[in-house]
Residue, then its C-alpha position, 0 to 999 in steps of 0.5 A: m510512515t508519516g508521509a512527510g515530503l511525499v507528494r502525488e500530483g500536488i496532493g500531500v500525503y498524510f498519516d491515516r492508519f487505515n489508508v496505510c494498512e490498505a495501501y500496504y495490503v494491496f501492495a503486498s497482494l500484487y508484488h509479493g514474491g512468495q511466502f518467504s519474500e519481504e513483501y509477504r511479511i507485510f501480511g503478518r504485520l497487518d494480522n498482528i494489528r488485526f487489520s481485516p481488509s474488505p474482500l473487494i479491496s483493490v488499487e482502484s478502491l483505494e482513497e486518494n491518500a491510500r493510493a499515493i501511499f501505494d504508489n510510493l511503496v511501488e516506487s520505493h521498492g523498485h517496481e514499475p508503476y501500477e497500471s489498471e488492466 
């Protein structure tokens, strides 16, 4: 994901491997449909590159760029936008 063409509230999305990994991890955590879902496979891919998230990771803890990537993932997979509880 290069972020080309993605804009969130006037902020351009740029490539940052850590932001991408965090966004995908949070997305998979919230939206996977069980062990055999496409979203759950994200955990395996992140494990392959040895990504180890903070135990405190959440949507609210994402940096602005990571949050924009997360929001794009939610939208592109047809889910309703995330709203804090």
